[in-house]
C-alpha positions as CSV (number, residue, x, y, z in Angstrom):
1,M,23.6,2.6,-27.9
2,P,20.0,2.5,-28.5
3,V,17.8,0.5,-26.8
4,N,14.7,-0.8,-28.3
5,R,11.0,-0.3,-26.7
6,V,11.7,-4.0,-24.3
7,G,15.3,-3.2,-23.7
8,A,16.1,-7.2,-24.1
9,L,15.2,-7.8,-27.9
10,P,18.4,-7.7,-30.1
11,L,18.9,-4.6,-32.1
12,M,20.1,-4.4,-36.0
13,R,23.3,-2.8,-36.5
14,N,25.1,-3.1,-40.0
15,G,22.4,-6.3,-40.9
16,L,23.3,-8.3,-38.1
17,S,21.7,-8.8,-34.6
18,V,23.2,-7.0,-31.4
19,D,23.0,-8.1,-28.1
20,P,22.4,-4.7,-26.6
21,L,23.6,-5.3,-23.3
22,S,27.1,-6.1,-24.9
23,S,27.4,-5.1,-28.1
24,K,28.4,-8.3,-29.8
25,P,26.6,-9.5,-32.7
26,M,24.3,-12.3,-32.5
27,G,24.3,-14.4,-35.6
28,T,22.7,-17.9,-35.0
29,V,19.4,-18.9,-33.9
30,Q,21.0,-20.9,-30.8
31,E,23.0,-18.0,-29.4
32,I,19.4,-15.9,-29.5
33,K,17.7,-18.8,-28.0
34,S,20.5,-19.1,-25.2
35,A,20.3,-15.3,-25.1
36,I,16.3,-15.9,-23.8
37,A,17.0,-18.9,-21.5
38,N,18.6,-16.1,-19.5
39,L,16.3,-13.8,-19.6
40,S,14.1,-13.4,-16.1
41,L,10.2,-14.1,-16.4
42,E,9.3,-10.5,-16.4
43,E,11.8,-9.8,-19.4
44,R,10.5,-13.0,-21.1
45,D,7.1,-12.0,-20.7
46,K,8.2,-8.7,-22.4
47,L,9.6,-9.7,-25.0
48,T,6.7,-12.6,-25.9
49,S,4.4,-9.5,-25.9
50,E,7.0,-7.6,-28.1
51,L,7.1,-10.8,-30.9
52,C,3.5,-11.3,-30.6
53,G,2.0,-7.7,-30.4
54,W,-0.1,-8.3,-27.6
55,A,-0.3,-5.2,-25.1
56,D,-1.4,-5.3,-21.5
57,D,-4.9,-4.4,-21.0
58,D,-6.4,-3.4,-17.6
59,W,-6.7,-7.0,-16.5
60,D,-3.4,-7.5,-17.3
61,R,-2.1,-4.7,-14.9
62,Q,-4.7,-5.4,-12.4
63,M,-3.4,-9.1,-12.2
64,Q,0.2,-8.3,-12.1
65,G,-0.5,-5.6,-8.9
66,D,-2.5,-8.3,-7.4
67,A,0.4,-10.3,-7.7
68,A,2.7,-7.6,-6.3
69,A,0.6,-7.3,-3.5
70,G,0.8,-10.8,-2.4
71,K,-2.7,-11.8,-2.9
72,F,-2.0,-14.8,-5.0
73,A,0.5,-16.2,-2.4
74,V,-2.0,-18.5,-0.4
75,L,-3.0,-20.2,-3.7
76,N,0.8,-20.2,-5.0
77,R,1.3,-22.1,-1.6
78,E,-1.8,-24.5,-2.0
79,A,-0.8,-25.2,-5.5
80,E,3.2,-26.0,-4.2
81,A,1.5,-28.3,-1.5
82,A,-0.6,-30.3,-3.8
83,Q,2.5,-30.6,-6.3
84,M,4.8,-31.8,-3.5
85,S,2.4,-34.5,-2.1
86,R,1.4,-35.7,-5.9
87,Q,-2.5,-34.3,-4.9
88,S,-2.3,-32.3,-9.1
89,R,-3.1,-33.5,-12.4
90,P,-1.0,-33.3,-15.5
91,L,-2.3,-30.3,-17.5
92,Q,-2.9,-32.2,-20.5
93,D,-5.1,-34.9,-18.2
94,I,-7.1,-31.8,-17.2
95,L,-7.9,-30.5,-20.9
96,G,-8.0,-34.3,-22.2
97,E,-5.2,-33.7,-24.6
98,P,-2.9,-36.5,-25.7
């Protein structure tokens, strides 16, 4: 079965969306939403990029490499500690949005 570039996107066969992993037709928006909900974060990122026409640039590749190398581990732990101790603020408060 042919798989598209992303590998997780439904393909079209006889006018119906088809899940490339199961070859079952995906006929409703709800089924597609459910399938998306089951994707890993990396697969969702690829899907979003594909649908929006975004391509990774040098900055994206550098950030992905830094994350894979654990360069953000300390920042992640600090953010988690702030969240757990209720020292963080909701993003909408920071951005001034309702």
